[in-house]
N, CA, C and O atoms as CSV, one atom per row, in Angstrom:
chain,resi,resn,atom,element,x,y,z
A,1,MET,N,N,3.212,-7.974,-20.657
A,1,MET,CA,C,3.327,-6.560,-20.916
A,1,MET,C,C,4.531,-6.028,-20.145
A,1,MET,O,O,4.471,-5.858,-18.928
A,2,GLY,N,N,5.613,-5.770,-20.852
A,2,GLY,CA,C,6.840,-5.345,-20.207
A,2,GLY,C,C,7.038,-3.849,-20.237
A,2,GLY,O,O,6.269,-3.102,-20.843
A,3,SER,N,N,8.084,-3.439,-19.568
A,3,SER,CA,C,8.471,-2.036,-19.560
A,3,SER,C,C,9.463,-1.798,-20.685
A,3,SER,O,O,10.158,-2.718,-21.117
A,4,GLY,N,N,9.525,-0.572,-21.151
A,4,GLY,CA,C,10.463,-0.232,-22.210
A,4,GLY,C,C,10.304,1.208,-22.623
A,4,GLY,O,O,9.551,1.962,-22.005
A,5,PHE,N,N,11.022,1.600,-23.684
A,5,PHE,CA,C,10.935,2.975,-24.160
A,5,PHE,C,C,11.178,3.035,-25.654
A,5,PHE,O,O,11.741,2.117,-26.250
A,6,GLU,N,N,10.739,4.139,-26.246
A,6,GLU,CA,C,11.018,4.429,-27.643
A,6,GLU,C,C,11.098,5.938,-27.817
A,6,GLU,O,O,10.463,6.702,-27.090
A,7,VAL,N,N,11.886,6.343,-28.792
A,7,VAL,CA,C,12.033,7.755,-29.119
A,7,VAL,C,C,11.380,7.983,-30.466
A,7,VAL,O,O,11.690,7.309,-31.448
A,8,LYS,N,N,10.458,8.959,-30.496
A,8,LYS,CA,C,9.863,9.301,-31.789
A,8,LYS,C,C,9.477,10.777,-31.796
A,8,LYS,O,O,8.875,11.295,-30.855
A,9,ASP,N,N,9.845,11.427,-32.884
A,9,ASP,CA,C,9.534,12.844,-33.112
A,9,ASP,C,C,9.974,13.736,-31.944
A,9,ASP,O,O,9.226,14.610,-31.506
A,10,GLY,N,N,11.184,13.509,-31.450
A,10,GLY,CA,C,11.728,14.360,-30.393
A,10,GLY,C,C,11.097,14.150,-29.028
A,10,GLY,O,O,11.269,14.972,-28.128
A,11,GLU,N,N,10.372,13.058,-28.872
A,11,GLU,CA,C,9.715,12.749,-27.601
A,11,GLU,C,C,10.100,11.339,-27.181
A,11,GLU,O,O,10.238,10.438,-28.008
A,12,LEU,N,N,10.268,11.171,-25.876
A,12,LEU,CA,C,10.545,9.855,-25.320
A,12,LEU,C,C,9.244,9.298,-24.773
A,12,LEU,O,O,8.536,9.972,-24.025
A,13,VAL,N,N,8.932,8.060,-25.150
A,13,VAL,CA,C,7.731,7.392,-24.649
A,13,VAL,C,C,8.187,6.208,-23.799
A,13,VAL,O,O,8.794,5.262,-24.302
A,14,LEU,N,N,7.885,6.277,-22.511
A,14,LEU,CA,C,8.231,5.217,-21.574
A,14,LEU,C,C,6.978,4.408,-21.290
A,14,LEU,O,O,5.927,4.968,-20.981
A,15,ARG,N,N,7.088,3.099,-21.394
A,15,ARG,CA,C,5.970,2.204,-21.075
A,15,ARG,C,C,6.366,1.416,-19.838
A,15,ARG,O,O,7.387,0.729,-19.822
A,16,LEU,N,N,5.536,1.527,-18.792
A,16,LEU,CA,C,5.890,0.956,-17.502
A,16,LEU,C,C,4.835,-0.021,-17.013
A,16,LEU,O,O,3.636,0.245,-17.094
A,17,ASN,N,N,5.295,-1.145,-16.509
A,17,ASN,CA,C,4.419,-2.156,-15.953
A,17,ASN,C,C,4.141,-1.799,-14.487
A,17,ASN,O,O,5.065,-1.827,-13.674
A,18,PRO,N,N,2.898,-1.466,-14.129
A,18,PRO,CA,C,2.597,-1.041,-12.751
A,18,PRO,C,C,2.721,-2.153,-11.715
A,18,PRO,O,O,2.753,-1.883,-10.514
A,19,LYS,N,N,2.790,-3.397,-12.174
A,19,LYS,CA,C,3.003,-4.494,-11.217
A,19,LYS,C,C,4.466,-4.551,-10.780
A,19,LYS,O,O,4.777,-5.069,-9.708
A,20,VAL,N,N,5.355,-4.023,-11.607
A,20,VAL,CA,C,6.778,-3.960,-11.284
A,20,VAL,C,C,7.120,-2.616,-10.651
A,20,VAL,O,O,7.855,-2.557,-9.665
A,21,TYR,N,N,6.580,-1.527,-11.225
A,21,TYR,CA,C,6.849,-0.175,-10.759
A,21,TYR,C,C,5.530,0.492,-10.368
A,21,TYR,O,O,4.818,0.985,-11.243
A,22,PRO,N,N,5.185,0.522,-9.083
A,22,PRO,CA,C,3.931,1.152,-8.658
A,22,PRO,C,C,3.879,2.637,-9.025
A,22,PRO,O,O,4.908,3.306,-9.120
A,23,LEU,N,N,2.681,3.125,-9.226
A,23,LEU,CA,C,2.466,4.505,-9.677
A,23,LEU,C,C,3.130,5.524,-8.754
A,23,LEU,O,O,3.685,6.511,-9.237
A,24,GLU,N,N,3.085,5.310,-7.446
A,24,GLU,CA,C,3.683,6.260,-6.506
A,24,GLU,C,C,5.191,6.368,-6.733
A,24,GLU,O,O,5.764,7.450,-6.603
A,25,ARG,N,N,5.836,5.242,-7.072
A,25,ARG,CA,C,7.276,5.245,-7.334
A,25,ARG,C,C,7.579,5.965,-8.646
A,25,ARG,O,O,8.608,6.629,-8.775
A,26,ILE,N,N,6.685,5.830,-9.608
A,26,ILE,CA,C,6.863,6.530,-10.884
A,26,ILE,C,C,6.767,8.032,-10.664
A,26,ILE,O,O,7.576,8.792,-11.199
A,27,TYR,N,N,5.775,8.470,-9.873
A,27,TYR,CA,C,5.664,9.899,-9.552
A,27,TYR,C,C,6.940,10.415,-8.894
A,27,TYR,O,O,7.447,11.475,-9.261
A,28,ALA,N,N,7.456,9.669,-7.925
A,28,ALA,CA,C,8.668,10.090,-7.220
A,28,ALA,C,C,9.844,10.209,-8.179
A,28,ALA,O,O,10.656,11.126,-8.056
A,29,THR,N,N,9.939,9.292,-9.128
A,29,THR,CA,C,11.029,9.334,-10.099
A,29,THR,C,C,10.874,10.511,-11.051
A,29,THR,O,O,11.845,11.210,-11.340
A,30,LEU,N,N,9.670,10.730,-11.534
A,30,LEU,CA,C,9.436,11.862,-12.436
A,30,LEU,C,C,9.773,13.183,-11.755
A,30,LEU,O,O,10.289,14.100,-12.393
A,31,TYR,N,N,9.486,13.277,-10.483
A,31,TYR,CA,C,9.755,14.503,-9.729
A,31,TYR,C,C,11.248,14.860,-9.772
A,31,TYR,O,O,11.610,16.035,-9.828
A,32,VAL,N,N,12.098,13.844,-9.745
A,32,VAL,CA,C,13.549,14.066,-9.768
A,32,VAL,C,C,13.973,14.790,-11.054
A,32,VAL,O,O,14.941,15.550,-11.050
A,33,PHE,N,N,13.254,14.551,-12.139
A,33,PHE,CA,C,13.646,15.071,-13.445
A,33,PHE,C,C,12.799,16.250,-13.935
A,33,PHE,O,O,12.890,16.623,-15.104
A,34,LEU,N,N,11.985,16.836,-13.069
A,34,LEU,CA,C,11.110,17.938,-13.501
A,34,LEU,C,C,11.873,19.149,-14.025
A,34,LEU,O,O,11.337,19.904,-14.836
A,35,ASP,N,N,13.094,19.347,-13.588
A,35,ASP,CA,C,13.860,20.495,-14.061
A,35,ASP,C,C,14.364,20.310,-15.497
A,35,ASP,O,O,14.740,21.286,-16.147
A,36,ARG,N,N,14.374,19.076,-15.992
A,36,ARG,CA,C,14.916,18.786,-17.320
A,36,ARG,C,C,13.882,18.421,-18.372
A,36,ARG,O,O,14.147,18.542,-19.568
A,37,PHE,N,N,12.685,17.970,-17.936
A,37,PHE,CA,C,11.693,17.455,-18.885
A,37,PHE,C,C,10.284,17.889,-18.526
A,37,PHE,O,O,9.971,18.168,-17.369
A,38,TYR,N,N,9.440,17.937,-19.555
A,38,TYR,CA,C,7.988,18.053,-19.381
A,38,TYR,C,C,7.443,16.634,-19.478
A,38,TYR,O,O,7.878,15.861,-20.332
A,39,PHE,N,N,6.495,16.286,-18.611
A,39,PHE,CA,C,5.951,14.932,-18.600
A,39,PHE,C,C,4.441,14.949,-18.757
A,39,PHE,O,O,3.753,15.840,-18.258
A,40,ILE,N,N,3.942,13.940,-19.464
A,40,ILE,CA,C,2.505,13.674,-19.543
A,40,ILE,C,C,2.326,12.196,-19.226
A,40,ILE,O,O,2.958,11.334,-19.838
A,41,LEU,N,N,1.462,11.918,-18.266
A,41,LEU,CA,C,1.163,10.526,-17.898
A,41,LEU,C,C,-0.107,10.080,-18.594
A,41,LEU,O,O,-1.049,10.855,-18.758
A,42,ASP,N,N,-0.120,8.819,-19.002
A,42,ASP,CA,C,-1.272,8.268,-19.688
A,42,ASP,C,C,-1.328,6.773,-19.385
A,42,ASP,O,O,-0.443,6.241,-18.715
A,43,GLY,N,N,-2.341,6.109,-19.865
A,43,GLY,CA,C,-2.459,4.673,-19.709
A,43,GLY,C,C,-3.431,4.283,-18.615
A,43,GLY,O,O,-4.216,5.097,-18.128
A,44,ASP,N,N,-3.357,3.020,-18.244
A,44,ASP,CA,C,-4.224,2.454,-17.218
A,44,ASP,C,C,-3.353,2.059,-16.037
A,44,ASP,O,O,-2.410,1.286,-16.204
A,45,LYS,N,N,-3.644,2.566,-14.858
A,45,LYS,CA,C,-2.790,2.330,-13.692
A,45,LYS,C,C,-2.721,0.866,-13.278
A,45,LYS,O,O,-1.860,0.494,-12.480
A,46,ASP,N,N,-3.602,0.035,-13.800
A,46,ASP,CA,C,-3.581,-1.395,-13.485
A,46,ASP,C,C,-2.951,-2.243,-14.590
A,46,ASP,O,O,-2.602,-3.400,-14.356
A,47,VAL,N,N,-2.802,-1.680,-15.790
A,47,VAL,CA,C,-2.319,-2.460,-16.925
A,47,VAL,C,C,-0.959,-1.959,-17.415
A,47,VAL,O,O,0.018,-2.708,-17.410
A,48,GLN,N,N,-0.896,-0.709,-17.832
A,48,GLN,CA,C,0.349,-0.127,-18.319
A,48,GLN,C,C,0.293,1.391,-18.155
A,48,GLN,O,O,-0.706,2.027,-18.489
A,49,ILE,N,N,1.372,1.955,-17.641
A,49,ILE,CA,C,1.480,3.402,-17.481
A,49,ILE,C,C,2.408,3.902,-18.579
A,49,ILE,O,O,3.505,3.378,-18.773
A,50,VAL,N,N,1.950,4.925,-19.294
A,50,VAL,CA,C,2.728,5.496,-20.386
A,50,VAL,C,C,3.128,6.915,-19.988
A,50,VAL,O,O,2.289,7.729,-19.602
A,51,VAL,N,N,4.422,7.189,-20.090
A,51,VAL,CA,C,4.955,8.510,-19.777
A,51,VAL,C,C,5.523,9.099,-21.062
A,51,VAL,O,O,6.368,8.489,-21.717
A,52,HIS,N,N,5.049,10.291,-21.414
A,52,HIS,CA,C,5.588,11.030,-22.547
A,52,HIS,C,C,6.503,12.098,-21.967
A,52,HIS,O,O,6.071,12.916,-21.155
A,53,ALA,N,N,7.770,12.093,-22.383
A,53,ALA,CA,C,8.759,13.035,-21.862
A,53,ALA,C,C,9.313,13.872,-23.012
A,53,ALA,O,O,9.801,13.342,-24.010
A,54,THR,N,N,9.224,15.192,-22.849
A,54,THR,CA,C,9.764,16.121,-23.828
A,54,THR,C,C,10.818,16.973,-23.130
A,54,THR,O,O,10.543,17.564,-22.086
A,55,PRO,N,N,12.025,17.044,-23.697
A,55,PRO,CA,C,13.083,17.804,-23.023
A,55,PRO,C,C,12.822,19.306,-23.034
A,55,PRO,O,O,12.260,19.849,-23.985
A,56,LYS,N,N,13.239,19.962,-21.959
A,56,LYS,CA,C,13.146,21.420,-21.875
A,56,LYS,C,C,14.301,22.081,-22.628
A,56,LYS,O,O,14.189,23.223,-23.075
A,57,ARG,N,N,15.422,21.343,-22.763
A,57,ARG,CA,C,16.586,21.842,-23.508
A,57,ARG,C,C,16.869,20.887,-24.667
A,57,ARG,O,O,16.741,19.671,-24.524
A,58,SER,N,N,17.244,21.434,-25.787
A,58,SER,CA,C,17.483,20.604,-26.971
A,58,SER,C,C,18.733,19.740,-26.842
A,58,SER,O,O,18.936,18.833,-27.650
A,59,SER,N,N,19.564,20.000,-25.854
A,59,SER,CA,C,20.808,19.242,-25.711
A,59,SER,C,C,20.613,17.872,-25.061
A,59,SER,O,O,21.555,17.082,-25.005
A,60,GLU,N,N,19.410,17.578,-24.571
A,60,GLU,CA,C,19.156,16.294,-23.913
A,60,GLU,C,C,19.187,15.150,-24.924
A,60,GLU,O,O,18.613,15.251,-26.008
A,61,ILE,N,N,19.851,14.080,-24.563
A,61,ILE,CA,C,19.890,12.872,-25.392
A,61,ILE,C,C,18.856,11.913,-24.818
A,61,ILE,O,O,19.018,11.415,-23.704
A,62,LEU,N,N,17.805,11.656,-25.569
A,62,LEU,CA,C,16.650,10.933,-25.044
A,62,LEU,C,C,16.951,9.482,-24.677
A,62,LEU,O,O,16.450,8.995,-23.664
A,63,ASP,N,N,17.751,8.786,-25.468
A,63,ASP,CA,C,18.116,7.401,-25.124
A,63,ASP,C,C,18.853,7.359,-23.787
A,63,ASP,O,O,18.586,6.501,-22.945
A,64,LYS,N,N,19.773,8.287,-23.606
A,64,LYS,CA,C,20.543,8.349,-22.356
A,64,LYS,C,C,19.614,8.653,-21.187
A,64,LYS,O,O,19.737,8.050,-20.121
A,65,PHE,N,N,18.694,9.580,-21.381
A,65,PHE,CA,C,17.770,9.911,-20.305
A,65,PHE,C,C,16.897,8.709,-19.932
A,65,PHE,O,O,16.627,8.488,-18.751
A,66,ALA,N,N,16.458,7.940,-20.916
A,66,ALA,CA,C,15.623,6.764,-20.631
A,66,ALA,C,C,16.355,5.814,-19.692
A,66,ALA,O,O,15.763,5.275,-18.758
A,67,ARG,N,N,17.629,5.616,-19.942
A,67,ARG,CA,C,18.409,4.739,-19.071
A,67,ARG,C,C,18.583,5.346,-17.682
A,67,ARG,O,O,18.521,4.628,-16.684
A,68,GLU,N,N,18.799,6.652,-17.606
A,68,GLU,CA,C,18.869,7.346,-16.308
A,68,GLU,C,C,17.551,7.214,-15.552
A,68,GLU,O,O,17.535,6.988,-14.342
A,69,PHE,N,N,16.454,7.358,-16.278
A,69,PHE,CA,C,15.136,7.262,-15.665
A,69,PHE,C,C,14.933,5.888,-15.030
A,69,PHE,O,O,14.527,5.792,-13.872
A,70,PHE,N,N,15.215,4.825,-15.787
A,70,PHE,CA,C,15.021,3.482,-15.246
A,70,PHE,C,C,15.969,3.202,-14.082
A,70,PHE,O,O,15.599,2.505,-13.137
A,71,GLU,N,N,17.177,3.733,-14.142
A,71,GLU,CA,C,18.114,3.568,-13.030
A,71,GLU,C,C,17.564,4.231,-11.765
A,71,GLU,O,O,17.596,3.640,-10.685
A,72,GLU,N,N,17.065,5.446,-11.902
A,72,GLU,CA,C,16.483,6.159,-10.756
A,72,GLU,C,C,15.214,5.470,-10.275
A,72,GLU,O,O,14.972,5.394,-9.070
A,73,LEU,N,N,14.408,4.971,-11.190
A,73,LEU,CA,C,13.173,4.279,-10.829
A,73,LEU,C,C,13.468,3.022,-10.017
A,73,LEU,O,O,12.777,2.738,-9.039
A,74,ILE,N,N,14.477,2.281,-10.414
A,74,ILE,CA,C,14.860,1.090,-9.657
A,74,ILE,C,C,15.366,1.481,-8.275
A,74,ILE,O,O,15.042,0.824,-7.286
A,75,SER,N,N,16.151,2.537,-8.203
A,75,SER,CA,C,16.675,3.002,-6.917
A,75,SER,C,C,15.552,3.421,-5.971
A,75,SER,O,O,15.540,3.030,-4.804
A,76,ILE,N,N,14.618,4.211,-6.472
A,76,ILE,CA,C,13.498,4.679,-5.655
A,76,ILE,C,C,12.599,3.510,-5.254
A,76,ILE,O,O,12.146,3.441,-4.111
A,77,THR,N,N,12.339,2.599,-6.179
A,77,THR,CA,C,11.506,1.439,-5.872
A,77,THR,C,C,12.155,0.583,-4.791
A,77,THR,O,O,11.474,0.126,-3.873
A,78,ASN,N,N,13.451,0.364,-4.890
A,78,ASN,CA,C,14.154,-0.409,-3.870
A,78,ASN,C,C,14.105,0.293,-2.512
A,78,ASN,O,O,13.871,-0.350,-1.489
A,79,TYR,N,N,14.325,1.605,-2.500
A,79,TYR,CA,C,14.295,2.360,-1.242
A,79,TYR,C,C,12.943,2.191,-0.549
A,79,TYR,O,O,12.891,1.870,0.638
A,80,PHE,N,N,11.863,2.403,-1.273
A,80,PHE,CA,C,10.540,2.307,-0.662
A,80,PHE,C,C,10.173,0.867,-0.301
A,80,PHE,O,O,9.482,0.642,0.693
A,81,ASN,N,N,10.622,-0.105,-1.090
A,81,ASN,CA,C,10.380,-1.501,-0.730
A,81,ASN,C,C,11.057,-1.840,0.592
A,81,ASN,O,O,10.461,-2.497,1.446
A,82,GLN,N,N,12.297,-1.396,0.764
A,82,GLN,CA,C,13.009,-1.644,2.021
A,82,GLN,C,C,12.350,-0.908,3.179
A,82,GLN,O,O,12.238,-1.444,4.282
A,83,PHE,N,N,11.915,0.318,2.925
A,83,PHE,CA,C,11.233,1.083,3.969
A,83,PHE,C,C,9.942,0.373,4.392
A,83,PHE,O,O,9.670,0.228,5.583
A,84,ASP,N,N,9.151,-0.066,3.410
A,84,ASP,CA,C,7.897,-0.765,3.719
A,84,ASP,C,C,8.160,-2.028,4.534
A,84,ASP,O,O,7.408,-2.350,5.455
A,85,LYS,N,N,9.225,-2.736,4.192
A,85,LYS,CA,C,9.556,-3.972,4.888
A,85,LYS,C,C,9.968,-3.706,6.344
A,85,LYS,O,O,9.725,-4.538,7.218
A,86,ASN,N,N,10.587,-2.554,6.601
A,86,ASN,CA,C,11.152,-2.265,7.922
A,86,ASN,C,C,10.408,-1.194,8.710
A,86,ASN,O,O,10.871,-0.787,9.776
A,87,LYS,N,N,9.264,-0.727,8.211
A,87,LYS,CA,C,8.606,0.409,8.865
A,87,LYS,C,C,8.143,0.106,10.290
A,87,LYS,O,O,8.156,1.003,11.133
A,88,ASP,N,N,7.737,-1.124,10.581
A,88,ASP,CA,C,7.315,-1.455,11.946
A,88,ASP,C,C,8.489,-1.376,12.920
A,88,ASP,O,O,8.353,-0.856,14.027
A,89,ILE,N,N,9.627,-1.890,12.504
A,89,ILE,CA,C,10.821,-1.835,13.349
A,89,ILE,C,C,11.276,-0.391,13.544
A,89,ILE,O,O,11.635,0.005,14.653
A,90,ILE,N,N,11.262,0.391,12.473
A,90,ILE,CA,C,11.653,1.797,12.565
A,90,ILE,C,C,10.730,2.536,13.531
A,90,ILE,O,O,11.194,3.312,14.366
A,91,GLY,N,N,9.420,2.294,13.418
A,91,GLY,CA,C,8.452,2.931,14.317
A,91,GLY,C,C,8.696,2.556,15.765
A,91,GLY,O,O,8.632,3.411,16.649
A,92,MET,N,N,8.977,1.281,16.016
A,92,MET,CA,C,9.231,0.832,17.374
A,92,MET,C,C,10.497,1.486,17.938
A,92,MET,O,O,10.514,1.901,19.097
A,93,LEU,N,N,11.548,1.579,17.131
A,93,LEU,CA,C,12.786,2.211,17.587
A,93,LEU,C,C,12.580,3.687,17.907
A,93,LEU,O,O,13.122,4.193,18.890
A,94,ILE,N,N,11.810,4.368,17.093
A,94,ILE,CA,C,11.529,5.783,17.343
A,94,ILE,C,C,10.716,5.942,18.612
A,94,ILE,O,O,10.993,6.832,19.417
A,95,GLN,N,N,9.713,5.091,18.805
A,95,GLN,CA,C,8.918,5.152,20.036
A,95,GLN,C,C,9.791,4.933,21.262
A,95,GLN,O,O,9.681,5.665,22.245
A,96,ARG,N,N,10.639,3.948,21.207
A,96,ARG,CA,C,11.503,3.669,22.358
A,96,ARG,C,C,12.446,4.830,22.628
A,96,ARG,O,O,12.691,5.171,23.785
A,97,ALA,N,N,12.967,5.429,21.593
A,97,ALA,CA,C,13.869,6.565,21.777
A,97,ALA,C,C,13.129,7.739,22.411
A,97,ALA,O,O,13.661,8.403,23.300
A,98,LEU,N,N,11.906,7.994,21.956
A,98,LEU,CA,C,11.135,9.112,22.498
A,98,LEU,C,C,10.675,8.856,23.928
A,98,LEU,O,O,10.653,9.770,24.753
A,99,PHE,N,N,10.307,7.615,24.217
A,99,PHE,CA,C,9.814,7.296,25.556
A,99,PHE,C,C,10.941,7.034,26.553
A,99,PHE,O,O,10.674,6.870,27.743
A,100,SER,N,N,12.175,6.992,26.102
A,100,SER,CA,C,13.281,6.699,27.017
A,100,SER,C,C,13.485,7.802,28.051
A,100,SER,O,O,14.116,7.582,29.085
A,101,VAL,N,N,12.951,8.988,27.768
A,101,VAL,CA,C,13.079,10.084,28.737
A,101,VAL,C,C,12.011,9.996,29.823
A,101,VAL,O,O,12.112,10.670,30.849
A,102,VAL,N,N,10.985,9.166,29.603
A,102,VAL,CA,C,9.924,8.974,30.591
A,102,VAL,C,C,9.872,7.476,30.917
A,102,VAL,O,O,9.237,6.713,30.190
A,103,PRO,N,N,10.533,7.046,32.002
A,103,PRO,CA,C,10.647,5.612,32.291
A,103,PRO,C,C,9.312,4.870,32.409
A,103,PRO,O,O,9.223,3.713,31.998
A,104,GLU,N,N,8.279,5.503,32.957
A,104,GLU,CA,C,6.996,4.807,33.088
A,104,GLU,C,C,6.426,4.460,31.717
A,104,GLU,O,O,5.894,3.367,31.523
A,105,GLN,N,N,6.535,5.377,30.773
A,105,GLN,CA,C,6.028,5.132,29.421
A,105,GLN,C,C,6.843,4.028,28.733
A,105,GLN,O,O,6.303,3.227,27.971
A,106,GLN,N,N,8.135,4.002,29.012
A,106,GLN,CA,C,8.980,2.987,28.411
A,106,GLN,C,C,8.571,1.591,28.881
A,106,GLN,O,O,8.539,0.651,28.087
A,107,GLU,N,N,8.260,1.457,30.171
A,107,GLU,CA,C,7.826,0.170,30.697
A,107,GLU,C,C,6.515,-0.270,30.053
A,107,GLU,O,O,6.358,-1.442,29.711
A,108,LYS,N,N,5.561,0.666,29.883
A,108,LYS,CA,C,4.283,0.327,29.244
A,108,LYS,C,C,4.508,-0.119,27.796
A,108,LYS,O,O,3.903,-1.087,27.334
A,109,LEU,N,N,5.372,0.589,27.097
A,109,LEU,CA,C,5.658,0.250,25.708
A,109,LEU,C,C,6.312,-1.133,25.619
A,109,LEU,O,O,5.977,-1.926,24.738
A,110,LEU,N,N,7.231,-1.416,26.520
A,110,LEU,CA,C,7.902,-2.702,26.529
A,110,LEU,C,C,6.921,-3.834,26.807
A,110,LEU,O,O,7.018,-4.906,26.210
A,111,GLU,N,N,5.977,-3.596,27.713
A,111,GLU,CA,C,4.953,-4.616,28.022
A,111,GLU,C,C,4.065,-4.875,26.809
A,111,GLU,O,O,3.663,-6.012,26.562
A,112,GLN,N,N,3.758,-3.821,26.054
A,112,GLN,CA,C,2.899,-3.984,24.881
A,112,GLN,C,C,3.628,-4.732,23.754
A,112,GLN,O,O,3.027,-5.569,23.080
A,113,SER,N,N,4.897,-4.439,23.551
A,113,SER,CA,C,5.608,-5.040,22.413
A,113,SER,C,C,6.146,-6.426,22.729
A,113,SER,O,O,6.247,-7.265,21.835
A,114,VAL,N,N,6.496,-6.682,23.998
A,114,VAL,CA,C,7.022,-7.986,24.388
A,114,VAL,C,C,6.293,-8.431,25.650
A,114,VAL,O,O,6.640,-7.983,26.743
A,115,PRO,N,N,5.287,-9.307,25.527
A,115,PRO,CA,C,4.563,-9.771,26.705
A,115,PRO,C,C,5.502,-10.452,27.708
A,115,PRO,O,O,6.450,-11.127,27.307
A,116,ASN,N,N,5.244,-10.278,28.993
A,116,ASN,CA,C,6.044,-10.871,30.075
A,116,ASN,C,C,7.501,-10.417,30.052
A,116,ASN,O,O,8.401,-11.188,30.384
A,117,ALA,N,N,7.731,-9.168,29.659
A,117,ALA,CA,C,9.092,-8.657,29.559
A,117,ALA,C,C,9.626,-8.149,30.888
A,117,ALA,O,O,10.830,-7.934,31.021
A,118,LYS,N,N,8.764,-7.953,31.868
A,118,LYS,CA,C,9.211,-7.401,33.149
A,118,LYS,C,C,10.056,-8.356,33.915
A,118,LYS,O,O,10.508,-8.036,35.015
């Protein structure tokens, strides 16, 4: 079951594989385009997500928008995948930056993250 799109009767129908594009990423992508389109979500979140997109302005070219949508979806999915992969490191860096003003807390944090660091 792959992803794809079709245009029929002035509406764009996007079919998305949730194993490739998680629902949260689809929501984030749709949010980017709320000023240009009306959206209706349908389908099964575990099998296939179907998005019906109707333009707010008649000047929208639906084929072009479908390609823009998938480009943005890939960008957002990549961003969140990288964030998920690095969130522990980011959290540790933020903690160290915040605790650097209180040396005692910094030593405790260092002991917790790296045993025998003293």
